[in-house]
C-alpha positions, 0 to 999 in steps of 0.5 A, spaced: 619 888 329 623 887 323 629 889 327 628 884 331 627 880 326 633 881 323 638 881 329 635 874 330 637 872 323 644 875 324 644 871 329 645 864 325 651 860 327 650 863 334 643 862 336 644 857 341 650 860 344 645 867 345 638 863 347 643 859 353 646 866 354 639 869 355 637 863 360 643 864 365 642 871 364 634 870 366 637 866 372 641 872 375 636 876 377 632 870 381 638 868 386 638 876 386 631 875 390 634 870 394 638 872 399 634 878 402 629 872 404 635 868 408 636 875 411 628 875 413 630 868 416 636 870 419 633 876 423 626 872 425 629 866 427 635 866 429 636 873 433 628 873 434 627 866 436 634 865 438 635 858 433 642 859 432 643 852 429 640 856 423 645 862 423 651 857 420 648 853 414 644 859 413 650 864 412 654 858 409 648 858 403 648 866 403 655 866 400 654 859 396 648 863 392 653 869 391 658 865 388 653 861 384 650 867 381 657 870 380 659 864 376 652 864 372 653 872 371 660 870 368 658 864 363 653 869 360 657 875 359 662 870 356 657 867 352 654 874 349 661 877 348 663 870 343 656 870 339 656 878 339 662 878 336 661 873 331 654 876 329 658 883 328 663 879 323 658 875 320 654 883 318 660 886 316 661 881 311 654 881 309 655 888 308 662 887 304 659 882 300 653 887 298 657 893 297 661 887 292 655 886 289 653 894 288 653 897 282 655 904 279 649 907 281 648 905 289 656 909 289 653 914 286 647 915 290 651 914 297 657 917 300 663 913 302 663 916 309 655 914 310 657 907 308 664 907 313 659 909 318 654 903 317 660 898 317 662 901 323 658 905 328 651 901 326 654 895 326 658 897 333 650 899 336 647 892 334 653 889 338 652 894 344 645 893 344 646 884 343 651 885 349 648 889 354 641 893 352 637 886 351 639 883 357 639 889 361 631 890 359 630 882 360 634 882 367 629 889 370 623 886 367 625 880 372 627 882 377 622 887 378 616 881 377 620 877 382 620 883 387 613 884 385 611 877 387 615 877 393 612 883 395 604 880 394 606 873 396 608 877 403 604 883 404 599 886 398 599 893 402 606 894 402 606 891 395 600 896 392 604 901 395 611 899 392 609 899 385 603 905 385 607 910 381 609 903 376 604 906 370 606 913 371 614 912 369 612 907 364 607 913 361 613 918 362 618 913 359 613 912 353 612 919 351 620 920 351 621 914 346 616 918 341 620 924 342 628 922 342 626 917 336 626 922 330 632 925 335 637 920 334 636 918 327 637 925 325 644 925 330 646 918 326 645 923 319 650 928 322 655 923 324 655 920 317 656 927 314 661 928 319 664 921 317 663 924 309 666 930 310 673 928 314 674 922 309 673 927 302 678 930 306 683 926 307 682 923 300 683 930 298 689 932 302 694 934 296 688 939 293 687 942 299 694 944 300 695 945 293 690 951 294 692 953 301 685 951 304 686 948 311 683 954 315 677 953 310 676 945 311 677 947 319 672 952 319 668 947 315 669 940 319 667 945 325 661 946 323 660 939 321 662 937 328 659 943 331 652 941 328 653 934 330 654 936 338 648 940 338 644 934 336 648 930 341 646 935 346 639 935 344 639 929 345 641 929 352 637 935 354 630 931 352 633 925 356 635 931 362 627 933 361 625 926 363 630 924 367 628 928 374 620 925 373 623 918 372 629 919 378 623 922 383 618 916 382 624 911 383 627 915 389 620 915 391 619 908 392 625 907 396 621 913 401 615 909 400 618 902 403 621 905 409 615 910 410 609 904 409 614 898 411 615 902 418 607 903 419 606 896 417 611 893 422 609 897 428 602 895 427 605 888 427 603 886 419 611 885 419 616 882 422 622 885 423 625 881 418 620 881 413 621 889 413 629 888 413 627 884 407 623 888 403 627 894 404 632 891 402 629 889 396 626 896 394 632 897 389 629 891 386 623 896 383 627 902 383 633 900 379 629 897 373 626 904 372 632 909 373 636 904 368 630 905 364 631 911 360 638 909 358 637 902 355 631 906 351 636 911 349 640 905 347 634 902 344 633 908 340 640 908 336 639 901 335 633 901 332 636 907 327 642 903 326 638 897 323 634 901 319 639 903 316 643 896 315 636 893 313 635 899 308 642 898 305 642 890 305 635 890 301 638 895 295 637 891 289 643 893 284 639 895 277 646 891 273 645 883 275 645 876 272 640 873 268 637 867 271 639 863 265 646 868 264 652 864 260 657 862 263 665 860 261 671 859 263 675 862 257 675 869 255 671 872 250 672 873 243 672 880 243 667 882 237 663 888 240 657 891 236 652 897 239 646 898 235 642 905 236 644 905 243 642 910 248 643 912 255 640 917 260 642 918 267 633 920 269 632 926 265 639 927 262 640 924 256 648 923 255 649 918 249 644 917 243 643 913 237 651 911 237 652 904 232 658 901 231 662 895 231 669 892 233 672 885 230 676 881 234 683 884 235 681 891 232 682 898 235 677 903 236 679 910 238 674 914 242 675 922 241 670 928 243 669 934 248 669 932 255 661 930 257 661 927 250 660 920 254 666 917 252 667 914 258 660 912 258 661 907 252 667 903 256 662 903 262 657 900 257 662 895 255 664 892 262 657 893 264 657 898 269 650 900 266 645 897 263 643 901 256 637 905 256 635 904 249 638 900 243 642 893 245 650 891 246 652 885 243 658 881 244 661 875 240 654 875 237 650 875 244 646 880 247 651 883 253 645 881 258 646 874 257 653 874 259 654 872 266 658 878 269 663 875 272 665 871 264 665 878 261 669 883 266 674 877 267 675 878 259 676 885 259 683 889 262 681 897 264 684 903 265 680 909 268 681 916 268 682 916 275 687 911 277 686 907 283 692 903 286 692 899 292 696 900 298 700 894 297 707 893 293 707 894 286 708 887 284 701 885 288 698 892 284 700 889 277 698 882 279 691 884 282 687 881 277 691 875 275 695 874 282 697 867 279 701 869 274 709 868 274 714 874 276 717 874 269 710 875 266 710 881 271 716 884 269 714 883 262 707 887 262 711 892 266 716 893 261 711 893 255 707 899 259 714 902 260 714 902 267 722 902 268 722 906 273 720 901 278 727 898 278 729 905 281 724 905 287 727 904 294 725 896 294 724 895 286 716 891 285 717 890 293 716 898 294 709 898 298 705 904 295 702 909 299 695 910 299 691 911 293 698 911 290 702 917 293 708 918 292 707 917 285 708 921 279 701 921 275 705 918 269 708 912 273 701 911 276 698 910 269 704 905 267 703 901 273 695 901 272 696 900 264 700 894 266 695 891 271 690 891 265 694 887 260 696 882 266 690 879 265 691 878 257 685 881 256 680 880 249 678 886 251 682 892 253 679 899 254 684 904 256 681 910 259 686 917 257 691 912 259 697 916 256 695 923 257 700 924 264 706 921 260 711 924 254 711 923 247 717 919 247 713 914 253 707 914 249 710 912 243 713 906 246 707 904 249 703 904 242 708 900 239 708 895 245 701 894 245 701 893 237 706 887 239 702 883 245 703 876 245 695 875 245 689 878 241 684 883 244 680 888 241 683 895 243 678 901 246 683 907 246 679 913 249 683 920 248 684 927 247 691 927 244 691 925 235 698 921 237 694 916 241 689 915 236 691 915 229 693 908 228 686 906 230 682 902 225 676 906 227 675 913 230 669 915 233 668 922 234 663 924 239 658 930 239 653 931 244 652 924 246 652 922 239 658 920 233 659 926 229 665 923 225 668 915 224 673 913 219 680 912 219 685 918 221 686 919 213 679 918 212 677 923 217 682 928 215 679 929 208 672 930 211 676 936 213 671 936 219 671 937 226 677 931 227 681 935 222 680 942 226 683 938 232 689 935 228 691 943 225 690 945 233 694 940 235 699 939 230 700 946 229 699 945 221 696 952 218 693 952 211 699 954 208 703 949 212 699 944 210 699 946 202 707 946 202 707 939 206 702 936 201 707 938 194 713 935 198 708 928 198 707 929 206 702 924 208 698 926 214 
């Protein structure tokens, strides 16, 4: 019932249209039962009794019924198609809105292929059932009931003979339904895995080609595709096991109509017209059962698909606005304070007891080994995740008190894995501020050392390939940086932003970041000493906690881990350091 309730809710805005369509669909089988009655009249009255004056009116009435039935059926199809397309649009928009409000945990737990399967195959299955299956089930039931009532009204013996096998067909269908449900659930899972594999391979095509693993990927995809085929085949084989019983009993009804009807007619219990009407209506009893198996196939797929859609729409993000979240139009000032902050993924503790304070306009650098929690600090500032312990305050308020849009609208961020949209360079830079003047777009690109844009085939109007294909890593990083500063953020997070650019370009970028015409608190996550040496405060993370903190000069004096990194990166050994110190060179 949950699935049907969900579909009813999805029909909002199209319910009247769909109800009218259903009403018209219910009329069609009734009209299909009328012509056999006219056939009886033609045989018994016109041919048998010579009432030729009834011939023309009866034939005209039969033709009118056929035309009217066609018009009603056509109108029903038009209504249901428009309603189903509206439902499909509503569902996709509802799913897409849900995806926009979900947090990082959701995307961490769900594969892109599975999400795409829900938005495409599962939504299409809902539409297919709305357009065809539900109408066909109702039409088949009404057709069977109408034929049964007609049979009983004319001859109860013939009626009982015709529907005697009905309970057995229902029993076979019930057993089939019980067995096929889990088969279709697994079939849907295998389709999802197949889509995920294809999507990952398309996105990772450069890696595949770089390692010459095309054959391996073909074998892997062939395996997933083969498993999907096997499950599909299992579903079809299961149906074929039950099909002979359903088909055999359905055909038996037609044979019964001929034999029993013939006996009753010879005994005088049926007129020739009644016999012709009864035999011509035998399909009204057999056809519903012949289509029953396939309808139940589609119905089970519908239940499997709606359960996945309902499950996704029922997901609740861990990170949400509080009921009294603070909303403001102007950007935040950029004061950030971590108080004994800790974070864990399940049992895996990533950060513990992290504390620091950043005043508006200051530059905070974060260094540390891979997996030490550097990027996680940036994610906590943007509230992609909520800290599991401690407190984060922005502009003196707990971060959870701020409206998410207000918070994130004040943050400009570049991520480790640069993502660019398949759009123009100009649109990518102006993504967060689509109304900024063209001159500003070029100014921010210049501040990001993205002078290469002018050399692209169409300059700023050049269409970037999907995920930035066609650009080097450094070029993508510079466009991403321009996009981050184009919104004039009060908090700027640069996560490994200059790792793919040369030292000269990095120096140029750093100088221009110091000259921005707006104040912003900067967080620089980097591995290079050259990227962080001018920061107001450098935090060195080890095993999820701050091991060292201070300015570049202060950390060098500590002779700790930062000092070791500086020696490795600068190529300075102890003798060289002593010599430079004697010459008065500051490090």
